[in-house]
C-alpha positions as CSV (number, residue, x, y, z in Angstrom):
1,M,-1.1,108.3,55.1
2,I,-1.1,104.7,55.8
3,A,2.8,103.4,57.3
4,A,4.1,100.4,58.1
5,A,7.1,99.1,59.3
6,S,8.7,95.9,60.9
7,F,10.0,95.9,64.3
8,S,12.7,94.2,66.2
9,T,14.2,92.8,69.7
10,F,14.3,93.9,72.9
11,A,12.8,96.8,74.9
12,A,14.3,100.2,74.6
13,P,13.0,103.9,74.9
14,L,11.7,106.1,72.6
15,S,15.0,107.6,72.3
16,S,17.1,104.6,71.7
17,V,14.7,103.2,68.7
18,K,16.5,103.1,65.8
19,Q,15.3,102.8,62.4
20,V,17.3,100.0,60.1
21,N,17.1,99.4,56.3
22,S,16.8,96.1,54.9
23,E,20.3,94.8,55.0
24,Q,20.7,95.8,59.0
25,A,17.1,94.2,59.3
26,A,18.9,91.1,58.3
27,N,20.6,90.4,61.4
28,L,17.9,91.2,63.5
29,Q,14.8,88.5,64.7
30,S,11.6,90.6,63.7
31,I,8.8,90.4,66.5
32,G,6.1,91.5,64.4
33,V,4.1,94.5,62.1
34,V,3.3,97.6,62.6
35,S,0.9,100.1,61.5
36,V,-0.2,103.7,61.6
37,S,-2.8,105.3,59.7
38,G,-4.8,108.7,59.4
39,I,-1.6,110.7,60.0
40,S,-2.1,113.8,58.7
41,G,1.5,116.0,58.0
42,S,4.2,114.7,56.0
43,P,5.9,111.4,55.8
44,H,8.2,112.4,58.8
45,D,5.3,112.3,61.1
46,A,4.1,108.7,60.0
47,I,7.7,107.6,60.6
48,T,7.3,108.9,63.9
49,A,4.1,107.5,64.7
50,L,5.7,104.1,63.6
51,K,8.5,105.0,65.6
52,E,6.7,105.7,68.7
53,K,4.4,102.6,68.4
54,A,7.6,99.9,67.5
55,A,8.3,101.5,70.5
56,A,5.4,100.9,72.9
57,D,5.0,97.6,71.4
58,G,8.8,96.7,73.1
59,A,10.8,97.4,69.6
60,S,14.8,98.1,69.7
61,H,14.3,98.5,66.0
62,Y,12.3,99.2,62.9
63,R,12.2,99.2,59.3
64,I,10.0,101.0,56.9
65,I,8.4,98.8,54.6
66,G,5.8,100.5,53.5
67,L,4.4,104.7,53.0
68,D,1.2,105.4,51.2
69,T,-0.2,109.0,50.9
């Protein structure tokens, strides 16, 4: 499974990193894009991996921009 997300400002612990939709993301400053691949399991597993990676890179919010199995 391959997934990608854009992420937005302010360092935050994993528990406070929030997923946003396109409309909400329009009001945030994008600070980059993260991706994961080789995730076994469900789409939820890929989304969790993206959230963890975005948090590690200092994101407070993330938006899923692609998910492919």
